[in-house]
N, C-alpha and C positions, 0 to 999 in steps of 0.2 A: 364831115361827124366824128367826134375822136372816142375812143373805144370808149372811156370813163361814160362820156354821155347817153352810149347806145346800150351799153352795159346798163343804168340808173332807168332807161326808157322802158327795156328788155321787161326789168324788171317789175315797175310799175302799171307798163300798158295793160294786164288782165283787170282794174283794176281804176285806171286811171287813161279816161278817152282820147285826154292830150296829147299826153304819151305817145297813144296808141297811135295818135293823127302822125306826129312826127313821125313816128316809125312808118308806119304805114306811105308817106307825100316823098320819105326816102329811098323807099324798096319795091313804089308798087312797081312804076316802072322795070326795075328790074326783071322782074318774078314772070312777069308775061312775056319780059323777052323769051327768058326761060321756056317758058311753054308755047312759045312760036317754033324756040328755033328745035326742041326735043317733041314736038310733036305734028307728025303729018298733016292730021285730020282737023279739019276746019272746025269740027265739032267738038273737041275736045278744049279744041281754042278759046272758043266761046265761051265753054264752061269757066273754064279759065277768067277769061272777060266778066265773064254771069257775076261770080263769085271777084271779085275782084270789088263790080259793082258794087254787087254785095254788103259789105264792106267799108265802103270808103260811106255808102247811104248810111250805118248802122252808127258809124262814127258820129256823119254828123247828127243823126237824132241823136243821139246820148249827149254832145255838149249844146244844142238847143234844151234840154230838158235839167242840164245839173245847173 
């Protein structure tokens, strides 16, 4: 993803579920890896994972209602 496209997606993500979805697809794996690497507690990792799933589910619901 080039810088200009990324900046446009970031700008639009708050109100555009598709833009948010593209950002999520691009970065969710890296965010989860960061959480796992920087936390030694399994519960904290599970919380990170749960939050990522909640965000993904919210995006899917918004896409269906648009």
